[in-house]
C-alpha positions in Angstrom: 102.8 55.5 47.5 102.5 57.4 50.8 105.1 55.2 52.5 107.3 54.7 49.5 108.4 58.4 49.5 110.2 57.6 52.8 112.0 54.5 51.5 115.7 54.6 50.9 117.0 55.2 47.4 118.4 51.8 47.5 115.1 50.2 48.2 113.3 52.3 45.5 115.9 51.2 43.0 115.5 47.5 44.0 111.7 47.7 43.8 111.9 49.2 40.3 114.2 46.4 39.2 111.9 43.8 40.7 109.0 45.4 38.7 107.1 46.1 42.0 107.3 49.8 41.5 107.6 52.1 38.5 109.7 55.2 38.3 106.7 57.2 37.2 104.8 56.1 40.3 107.6 57.2 42.7 108.3 60.4 40.7 104.7 61.4 40.8 104.5 60.6 44.6 107.6 62.8 45.3 106.2 65.6 43.1 103.0 65.5 45.0 104.9 65.6 48.3 106.8 68.6 47.1 103.6 70.4 46.2 102.3 69.7 49.6 105.2 70.8 51.8 107.2 73.3 49.7 104.9 76.2 50.3 105.8 75.8 54.0 109.5 75.1 53.8 110.6 76.7 50.6 113.2 74.1 49.9 112.7 73.4 46.2 113.3 76.6 44.1 113.1 75.2 40.6 110.9 72.3 39.6 111.0 70.4 36.2 108.0 68.2 36.8 107.0 67.4 33.2 110.6 66.7 32.2 111.0 64.4 35.2 107.8 62.5 34.2 109.0 62.1 30.6 112.3 60.7 31.9 110.6 58.4 34.3 108.3 57.1 31.5 111.4 56.4 29.3 113.1 54.6 32.2 110.0 52.5 32.7 110.0 51.5 29.1 113.6 50.4 29.4 112.8 48.4 32.6 109.9 46.7 30.8 112.3 45.4 28.3 114.7 44.2 31.0 117.2 47.0 30.5 118.4 49.3 33.3 120.4 52.5 33.0 122.4 52.0 36.3 122.2 51.5 40.0 119.9 54.6 40.5 117.5 53.6 37.7 114.3 55.6 38.2 115.2 57.1 41.6 113.9 60.7 42.1 116.5 63.2 43.3 116.9 66.9 43.8 120.1 68.9 43.4 121.4 71.9 45.4 121.2 75.1 43.4 124.9 75.7 43.7 125.5 72.9 41.1 124.9 73.4 37.4 122.0 71.5 35.9 121.5 71.5 32.1 118.3 73.3 31.0 117.4 74.4 34.6 118.0 77.9 36.1 120.9 77.5 38.4 121.6 80.6 40.5 123.9 79.7 43.3 121.7 82.1 45.2 123.3 85.2 43.7 121.4 87.9 41.7 123.9 87.9 38.8 122.7 84.4 37.9 119.0 84.7 38.6 118.2 83.8 35.0 121.3 81.6 34.2 120.6 78.3 32.5 123.6 76.1 32.1 124.1 74.1 28.9 125.5 71.1 30.7 125.3 69.4 34.0 128.1 69.6 36.6 130.0 66.3 36.3 128.7 65.0 39.7 125.1 65.7 38.5 125.7 64.1 35.2 127.1 61.0 36.9 123.9 60.5 39.0 121.7 61.0 35.9 123.8 58.6 33.9 123.2 56.1 36.7 119.5 56.4 36.1 118.4 59.1 38.6 115.5 61.4 37.7 116.1 65.0 38.5 113.0 66.7 39.9 114.4 70.2 40.6 116.9 72.4 42.4 117.0 73.2 46.2 117.7 76.5 47.9 121.1 77.6 49.1 122.5 80.9 50.6 124.3 83.2 48.2 127.5 81.5 46.9 126.8 78.8 49.6 128.7 81.0 52.1 126.3 81.1 55.1 124.9 78.9 57.8 121.4 80.2 57.0 119.6 79.2 53.8 118.4 82.5 52.5 119.0 84.6 49.4 117.6 87.6 47.6 116.2 85.5 44.7 114.2 82.8 46.5 114.0 83.9 50.1 114.3 81.7 53.2 114.0 77.9 53.7 112.5 76.5 56.9 113.2 73.5 59.0 110.5 70.8 58.7 110.6 70.0 62.4 109.9 73.6 63.3 109.1 76.2 60.7 110.3 79.0 62.9 113.8 77.5 62.8 116.5 77.2 60.1 117.4 74.0 58.3 121.0 75.3 58.4 123.3 76.1 55.5 124.4 75.9 53.0 122.7 72.7 52.0 119.6 73.6 53.9 117.0 73.3 51.1 118.5 69.9 50.3 118.3 68.6 53.8 114.7 69.9 54.3 113.2 68.3 51.2 115.0 65.0 51.8 113.6 64.9 55.4 110.1 65.5 54.1 110.2 62.7 51.5 110.2 65.0 48.5 113.3 63.2 47.0 115.3 60.1 47.8 118.8 61.5 47.3 120.5 64.9 47.0 123.9 66.4 46.4 125.2 69.0 48.8 128.5 70.9 49.1 130.5 71.4 52.2 133.1 74.2 52.7 132.8 74.5 56.5 130.0 72.1 57.5 127.4 72.7 54.8 126.5 69.1 54.4 127.0 67.8 57.9 125.2 70.5 59.9 122.0 70.7 57.8 121.9 66.9 57.9 122.1 67.1 61.7 119.5 69.9 62.0 117.0 68.1 59.7 117.5 64.6 60.9 119.0 63.0 57.8 122.5 61.8 56.9 125.2 63.2 54.7 128.9 62.8 54.0 131.7 65.3 53.3 134.2 63.2 51.4 138.0 63.4 51.6 139.5 66.4 49.9 140.2 65.4 46.3 137.4 62.8 46.1 134.8 64.6 44.0 135.1 67.0 41.2 133.8 70.5 41.8 133.5 71.6 38.2 130.2 73.3 37.6 129.9 74.3 41.3 129.3 78.0 42.3 132.5 77.8 44.3 134.8 76.2 41.8 138.1 74.4 42.3 141.2 76.5 42.7 142.4 79.3 45.0 143.7 79.4 48.5 140.6 77.6 49.9 140.7 74.9 47.2 140.8 71.9 49.5 138.0 73.0 51.8 135.0 72.5 49.5 133.8 69.0 48.7 130.6 67.7 47.0 128.8 64.8 48.7 125.5 62.9 48.8 122.7 63.5 51.3 119.9 61.0 52.1 117.7 59.7 54.8 119.7 56.5 55.2 123.4 55.7 55.3 123.1 52.9 52.8 122.2 55.5 50.2 125.5 57.4 50.9 127.2 54.1 50.3 125.3 53.7 47.0 125.8 57.2 45.7 129.3 58.2 46.7 131.2 55.9 44.3 129.1 57.1 41.5 130.1 60.7 41.8 133.8 60.2 42.6 136.9 60.3 40.4 138.6 62.6 38.0 136.5 64.5 35.4 139.4 65.9 33.4 138.7 69.5 34.6 139.2 69.7 38.4 143.0 69.2 38.8 142.7 68.3 42.5 140.7 65.1 42.1 142.7 61.9 42.8 141.7 58.5 41.4 141.7 56.6 44.7 139.5 53.5 45.0 136.7 53.7 47.6 136.7 50.8 50.0 133.5 48.8 50.6 132.0 49.6 54.1 130.6 46.1 54.2 134.1 44.7 54.4 135.1 46.7 57.5 135.5 44.6 60.6 133.8 46.8 63.1 135.2 44.8 66.1 138.7 45.9 65.2 138.1 49.6 65.0 139.7 51.9 67.6 137.4 54.8 68.2 138.0 58.1 69.9 135.1 60.1 71.1 134.4 63.5 72.6 131.2 65.5 73.3 132.9 68.9 74.0 135.8 70.1 71.9 137.0 72.6 74.5 136.4 75.5 72.1 132.6 75.9 72.0 130.5 73.7 74.3 127.8 71.8 72.4 124.2 72.1 73.5 123.3 69.8 76.4 121.1 67.6 74.2 123.9 67.1 71.6 126.4 66.2 74.3 123.9 63.8 75.8 123.3 62.0 72.4 127.0 61.8 71.6 127.6 60.3 75.1 124.7 57.9 74.7 126.0 56.8 71.3 129.5 56.2 72.8 127.9 54.2 75.6 125.9 52.1 73.2 129.0 51.3 71.2 130.9 50.3 74.4 128.0 48.1 75.4 128.4 46.4 72.0 132.0 45.8 72.9 133.5 48.3 70.6 137.0 49.6 71.4 136.0 53.2 72.2 137.9 55.7 74.4 137.2 59.3 75.4 139.9 61.3 73.7 140.1 64.8 72.2 142.0 65.4 69.0 145.2 67.1 70.1 145.9 70.7 68.9 142.2 71.6 68.6 142.7 75.2 69.5 145.4 75.6 66.9 143.3 73.9 64.2 140.4 76.2 64.9 142.6 79.3 64.9 144.2 78.3 61.6 140.7 77.7 60.1 139.6 81.1 61.3 142.7 82.9 60.0 142.3 81.3 56.6 138.7 82.1 56.3 139.0 85.6 57.6 142.0 86.2 55.2 140.4 84.7 52.2 136.6 85.1 52.4 136.4 88.7 51.2 138.7 88.1 48.2 136.8 85.0 47.2 133.5 86.7 47.5 134.6 89.7 45.4 136.1 87.4 42.8 132.9 85.3 42.5 130.6 88.3 42.5 132.5 89.8 39.6 132.6 86.4 37.8 128.8 86.0 38.1 127.9 89.7 37.4 126.3 90.4 40.8 126.5 94.1 41.5 124.8 94.0 45.0 125.3 91.0 47.2 122.8 90.0 49.9 123.4 91.0 53.6 125.0 87.7 54.5 127.9 88.3 52.2 128.0 92.1 52.6 129.1 91.6 56.2 132.4 90.1 55.0 133.1 93.0 52.6 134.3 95.4 55.2 137.4 97.5 54.6 139.4 95.3 57.0 138.1 92.1 55.2 139.1 93.4 51.8 142.5 94.6 53.1 143.1 91.1 54.6 142.3 89.5 51.3 145.0 91.5 49.6 147.7 90.5 52.1 147.3 86.8 52.7 150.4 85.6 54.6 152.2 82.8 52.8 153.4 81.5 56.2 149.8 80.7 57.0 149.7 77.9 54.4 152.9 76.5 55.7 151.4 76.5 59.3 148.3 74.8 58.0 150.3 72.0 56.3 152.4 71.5 59.5 149.2 71.3 61.6 147.6 68.8 59.2 150.7 66.6 59.4 150.7 66.6 63.2 147.0 65.8 63.3 147.4 62.9 60.8 149.4 61.1 63.5 146.3 60.7 65.5 145.3 57.8 63.2 148.3 55.8 64.3 146.3 55.0 67.4 142.7 55.4 66.3 140.6 54.5 63.2 137.6 56.8 63.7 136.4 59.8 65.8 132.8 60.2 67.2 131.9 63.8 68.0 129.2 66.4 67.7 128.4 67.6 64.1 127.7 71.1 65.5 127.5 73.0 68.8 123.8 73.9 68.2 120.4 72.4 67.6 118.2 73.9 64.9 118.2 77.7 65.6 115.5 80.3 65.1 115.8 82.1 61.8 118.6 84.7 61.6 120.2 83.2 64.7 122.7 81.1 62.7 125.1 84.0 62.2 128.1 84.6 64.4 131.2 86.7 64.3 133.3 83.8 65.5 134.3 80.8 63.5 134.6 79.0 66.9 130.8 78.3 66.4 131.6 76.1 63.4 134.7 74.4 65.1 133.2 70.9 65.2 133.0 71.0 61.4 135.5 73.4 59.9 138.6 71.7 61.3 137.8 68.6 59.2 137.5 70.8 56.1 141.0 72.2 56.9 142.3 68.7 57.5 140.6 67.2 54.5 139.2 64.3 56.4 135.9 62.6 55.6 133.0 63.1 57.9 129.5 61.7 58.1 126.6 63.2 60.0 123.8 60.7 61.1 120.8 61.2 63.3 121.2 59.5 66.7 118.5 61.0 68.8 116.2 63.9 69.6 116.3 66.9 71.8 113.9 67.4 74.7 111.6 69.4 72.5 111.7 66.9 69.5 114.4 68.4 67.3 116.7 66.0 65.5 120.2 65.4 67.0 123.0 64.0 64.9 126.5 62.7 65.6 129.5 63.0 63.4 131.8 60.2 62.4 135.2 61.1 61.1 137.9 58.9 59.6 141.4 59.2 58.1 141.8 60.5 54.5 140.4 58.1 51.9 138.8 56.0 54.6 135.1 56.8 53.8 134.5 53.1 54.1 135.3 53.2 57.8 133.3 56.4 58.5 130.3 54.9 56.6 130.5 51.5 58.2 130.5 53.0 61.7 127.8 55.5 60.8 125.6 52.6 59.6 126.1 50.8 62.9 125.2 53.9 64.8 122.1 54.4 62.7 120.9 50.9 63.7 121.8 51.3 67.4 120.4 54.8 67.8 117.3 54.8 65.5 118.4 56.9 62.6 115.9 58.9 60.4 112.5 59.8 61.7 109.8 61.5 59.7 109.1 65.2 60.5 105.7 66.2 61.7 105.1 68.4 58.7 
């Protein structure tokens, strides 16, 4: 079982269907791996080992009779603690929910379990998911499995760390400003932020609604792109609660003719220079694609400074109000230091005077940016400006630091982060693939090709 924990979820499911592997075997192997690495990385904050074993045994009984629950039958998963999980403490990292046990799964969680996935436990997140460092007052800090002195990123840092270590085959993260894509990059795995309106956010600590409604999306995280392709259609579609979800069919990445794609790429967005190793890996990826006769051109998305400014203005105007609202909703009297920094007098005053003209300016900018896809089908760029940072170095007073990610939350475009290389000192380096709204099939098809060309996932030394 030592190698099976690093297999893709797709392969695990196939081996179970072929009766070459049982769910109990792989669940036990992942639980053993969690026991081994979690004291070092603090990624899994709630474990339901006995429940998982019982579910695995029941799924094996079904398999023995030739019946299978769904495409994830028997596959072990973990879930970010920002999503409700029935019968499991689900805190969202905030003290007001330190003992909260939901009565039902969030719809996206229920859909994975209905497809046969076995939930092992919950993974760490910063308070209310609103930080680039995975740390909270309840569970403490998570660490990067490639260097324990560094952060796995946020807010899906616990998710990315345990997936990288082989403790689970699949995860669900959430992304408001890069919280799936940056941890995937920092921990050497892959993850997708879907198009705004793809996945229901019911049962998430930052729920649907409000002025930042379109920014937050739920998406799968895994070691291999094929697992994003497998899991994304399972969690998408209306749930009867989140009014923003649109029933748009997801295209099949296998049907994309890669030779016809028109790809734009850049390694520096002109706002915040990416680390040298990141620029090198993005450039090498573009060169490899060109060598494969892809139609790829160095081209920066126009209006980048305006998009970053609008993202910054929206977050600075809305963050304090959102935080105060959520803290009150969840009964948290004292937030942690990461959130307290937003609750200045100026921040609170700004939350009470949000300019309606800002939303009009955002819509106008989104419309102009959409025209880029008249000439291009996909964008290749950095997923972040930074490599994995030392703990407490992830915080910045400037949203420019998140500009490679946040603009795509503002625009609502899907983005995939996939490992494409390593830094000079062995840290993972990812690239980001972005496509037009509702074209996850293009983003995933190109990310899969990059994974093959550039090597993709590598096991951490832990």
